[in-house]
C-alpha positions in Angstrom: 65.2 88.5 58.0 64.7 91.9 56.3 62.9 94.3 58.6 60.5 97.1 57.5 57.9 99.4 58.8 55.0 100.7 56.8 55.0 104.5 56.7 51.9 105.5 58.6 49.5 108.1 57.2 48.8 110.8 59.8 48.7 114.5 60.2 52.2 115.8 61.0 51.0 118.6 63.2 50.8 119.6 66.9 48.8 116.6 68.1 50.2 113.9 70.3 49.2 111.3 67.7 51.7 112.8 65.3 54.5 112.9 67.9 53.9 109.3 69.0 54.1 108.0 65.4 57.1 110.1 64.4 59.0 108.9 67.4 58.1 105.3 66.7 59.4 105.7 63.1 62.7 107.2 64.4 63.1 104.4 66.9 62.4 101.7 64.4 65.0 103.1 62.0 67.5 103.0 64.9 66.6 99.4 65.2 67.3 98.9 61.5 63.7 98.8 60.2 63.5 100.3 56.7 60.6 102.5 55.8 58.2 101.4 53.0 55.2 103.3 51.8 51.9 101.4 51.4 51.9 102.1 47.7 55.4 100.8 47.2 54.6 97.7 49.3 51.5 96.8 47.3 53.1 97.6 43.9 56.2 95.4 44.6 54.8 93.0 47.1 56.7 90.0 45.9 60.1 91.4 46.9 59.0 91.6 50.5 58.2 87.9 51.1 59.2 86.4 54.4 60.1 89.8 55.9 59.3 91.3 59.2 56.9 94.3 59.1 55.7 96.8 61.7 52.3 98.5 61.1 51.2 101.4 63.3 47.5 101.3 64.1 45.3 103.2 63.6 46.2 105.7 60.9 44.4 107.8 58.4 44.0 104.9 55.9 40.5 103.5 55.7 40.0 100.4 57.8 39.4 98.4 54.7 42.8 99.4 53.4 44.5 98.5 56.6 42.8 95.1 56.6 43.8 94.5 53.0 47.4 95.3 53.9 47.4 92.9 56.8 46.0 90.1 54.7 48.6 90.7 52.0 51.4 90.5 54.6 50.0 87.1 55.6 49.8 85.9 52.0 53.4 86.9 51.6 54.4 84.9 54.7 55.7 88.0 56.4 55.8 88.2 60.2 53.7 91.2 61.1 53.7 93.4 64.2 50.9 95.9 64.9 52.0 98.7 67.2 48.7 99.8 68.8 48.5 103.6 69.5 44.8 103.4 70.2 41.9 101.0 70.1 39.3 103.1 68.4 36.3 101.1 69.4 37.1 101.8 73.0 38.3 105.3 72.4 35.5 106.8 70.4 33.5 104.1 68.6 34.8 105.2 65.2 35.0 101.5 64.2 33.0 98.5 65.3 34.5 96.1 67.7 34.1 93.3 65.1 36.0 95.2 62.4 38.8 96.2 64.8 39.2 92.6 66.0 39.4 91.4 62.4 42.3 93.8 61.7 44.2 92.9 64.9 43.8 89.2 64.5 45.6 89.3 61.1 48.8 90.3 62.9 51.3 87.7 64.3 52.2 90.0 67.2 50.5 93.0 68.9 52.4 95.6 70.9 49.7 96.6 73.5 49.8 99.3 76.1 49.6 97.4 79.3 48.0 94.4 81.0 44.5 95.9 81.1 44.6 96.2 77.3 46.0 92.7 77.0 43.2 91.4 79.2 40.6 93.1 77.1 42.0 91.6 73.8 42.3 88.1 75.3 38.5 87.9 75.5 38.4 88.0 71.7 40.6 84.9 71.4 43.9 86.7 70.8 46.5 84.7 72.7 48.7 86.4 75.3 51.7 84.8 73.7 51.1 87.1 70.7 51.0 90.2 72.8 53.9 92.3 74.1 53.3 95.0 76.7 54.8 98.4 75.8 54.2 99.8 79.4 54.9 103.4 78.3 55.2 105.3 75.1 58.6 106.8 74.4 59.0 110.6 74.0 62.1 111.6 72.2 63.9 114.9 72.9 67.3 116.0 74.2 66.6 119.0 76.5 68.0 119.1 80.0 65.4 118.4 82.8 67.6 118.9 85.8 65.7 122.0 87.0 62.3 120.3 87.0 63.5 117.2 88.8 65.4 119.1 91.4 62.3 121.1 92.5 59.9 118.2 93.2 60.9 118.5 96.9 59.9 122.2 97.0 56.7 123.1 98.9 55.3 125.1 96.0 53.7 123.3 93.2 51.3 123.9 90.2 49.3 121.3 88.3 49.9 121.1 84.6 47.3 120.0 82.1 48.4 119.4 78.5 46.7 118.1 75.3 43.2 118.3 74.0 41.4 120.9 76.0 38.1 120.6 74.1 34.9 120.3 76.1 34.4 116.9 74.5 37.5 115.6 76.2 38.3 118.0 79.1 35.1 119.7 80.2 36.2 119.3 83.8 38.5 122.3 83.4 35.4 124.6 83.6 35.0 123.6 87.2 38.6 124.0 88.5 37.5 127.0 90.5 36.1 124.4 92.9 39.8 123.6 93.7 40.8 127.2 94.7 43.9 126.0 96.7 45.5 124.7 93.5 46.9 126.5 90.5 46.6 125.0 87.0 48.7 125.7 83.9 47.1 124.6 80.6 48.8 123.8 77.3 47.1 122.7 74.1 44.3 123.6 71.9 42.6 126.9 73.0 39.7 125.8 75.3 37.7 128.9 74.1 35.9 129.3 77.4 36.2 131.7 80.3 38.7 129.9 82.5 38.5 129.9 86.3 40.8 132.4 88.2 43.1 129.7 89.4 43.8 128.5 85.8 46.2 130.0 83.2 46.2 129.1 79.5 49.9 129.1 78.3 49.6 128.3 74.7 49.9 125.5 72.1 53.2 124.0 71.0 54.4 121.2 68.8 55.2 117.9 70.6 58.9 118.5 70.0 58.8 122.0 71.4 56.4 121.6 74.3 58.9 120.1 76.8 60.8 123.4 76.6 57.8 125.4 77.9 56.5 123.2 80.6 57.0 124.7 84.1 57.7 122.9 87.3 54.8 121.1 88.9 52.8 117.9 88.7 51.3 116.5 85.4 47.6 115.7 85.6 46.2 112.8 83.5 42.4 113.3 83.6 39.5 113.2 81.2 35.8 113.9 81.3 33.5 116.5 82.7 33.8 115.7 86.4 36.3 116.6 89.2 35.1 113.4 91.1 36.0 110.8 88.5 37.2 110.2 84.9 34.0 109.7 82.9 32.6 109.8 79.4 34.1 107.9 76.5 37.5 109.4 77.0 37.6 109.1 80.7 36.5 105.4 80.6 39.2 104.8 78.0 41.8 105.5 80.6 40.9 102.1 82.1 42.7 100.5 79.1 45.2 102.9 77.5 48.6 104.6 78.3 48.0 108.3 77.5 50.8 109.8 75.5 50.8 112.9 77.7 52.0 110.8 80.6 55.2 110.1 78.6 55.5 113.8 77.8 55.4 114.7 81.5 57.7 111.9 82.6 60.2 112.5 79.9 60.3 116.1 81.1 60.9 115.1 84.7 57.4 116.0 85.8 55.7 113.6 88.3 52.2 112.4 87.5 48.8 112.6 89.1 46.7 109.7 87.7 43.2 108.4 88.3 43.0 105.5 90.8 41.3 103.3 88.2 43.5 104.2 85.2 45.3 101.3 83.5 48.6 103.3 83.8 48.2 103.7 87.6 50.0 100.5 88.6 53.1 101.3 86.6 53.2 104.8 87.9 52.7 104.0 91.6 54.9 100.9 91.6 57.8 102.7 90.0 57.3 105.8 92.2 56.7 108.2 89.4 53.8 110.0 90.9 50.6 109.6 92.9 47.1 108.3 92.2 43.8 109.9 93.4 40.2 108.9 93.3 39.0 112.5 92.8 40.7 115.7 92.0 39.7 116.9 95.5 42.3 114.4 96.8 45.3 116.1 95.1 46.2 118.6 97.8 46.1 116.3 100.7 47.8 113.5 98.9 50.8 115.6 97.8 51.0 117.2 101.3 51.1 113.8 102.8 54.3 112.9 101.0 57.4 113.0 103.2 60.6 114.6 102.0 62.1 111.0 101.7 59.2 110.0 99.4 59.6 113.1 97.3 63.3 112.3 96.9 62.5 108.8 95.9 60.1 110.1 93.2 62.9 112.4 92.1 65.4 109.5 91.7 62.9 107.4 89.8 61.9 110.2 87.5 65.6 110.7 86.7 66.0 107.0 85.8 62.8 106.5 83.8 62.9 109.9 82.0 66.2 109.0 80.4 64.7 105.7 79.2 61.6 107.4 77.7 63.7 110.0 75.9 65.9 107.4 74.4 63.3 105.1 73.0 63.7 102.3 75.5 60.2 101.0 75.6 59.6 100.4 71.9 63.2 99.1 71.5 62.5 96.5 74.2 59.2 95.5 72.7 60.6 95.0 69.2 63.5 93.0 70.7 61.0 90.8 72.5 59.2 90.0 69.3 62.4 89.3 67.4 63.4 86.8 70.1 60.2 84.9 69.6 60.5 84.5 65.9 
């Protein structure tokens, strides 16, 4: 069976959405999937009959165009895989639940983030047998991470925040002065506010360059306007998604601090890749409660999983799982 992926339409810029999609394209090409533009596919559709296609969802094509493409794949008797980067209904309501379901139901297989996302989609009559759990996004780069991993056992630590620092998504950073015993290093879009004294803004870098600038510390996965819980539409979305920034930190050898109710929490805690907290006020005592043996265990597990993330293990595994089912 011939294998292809549709070239996604997205902004090739600093954002995590770009890095995630570019990495997926590189991994698919390593797995012998050939790139095809949407225009080429539609113009010469007959030559792609009975092929295997991966479609990254969502992208900048209009939802009607994505739906048309999925229906055309079905008419051509192609086996289709949708690689879900985000569920936009849950993330920001930019599509209706009904329209998003219609797109996803056209696909033969869905690569979902985790069990929580799978459970959500099952309620819309999408069979579990058609879903493959990604577990983590891959994050491709080749830099050495020995220094960061080695110093997890040190007593000094800072908290790293990376990504969208806008008040819409990360308004909680305004209140970090209420955690005066912690130091925070921020990377991403300029928050354009007066930051608390215990907070330093260290710039914006592309997804490929950012790992080279991250200091030692713990990576925080948090959204909303509260220090006590993840809230708002983006905070609530953490109950279902795997944030790409988690893969950034892990690939760089940085342990995670995640919300107790986040979908990614189980994977992180079970695989000893960090800690979970109910509120940000729990960070200090939770880290200080770790024994040296527990820190060394986190160090060992980070070393193991970071290599997998940097080499494309998770998408490779998911694609192989689909191919075995065909």
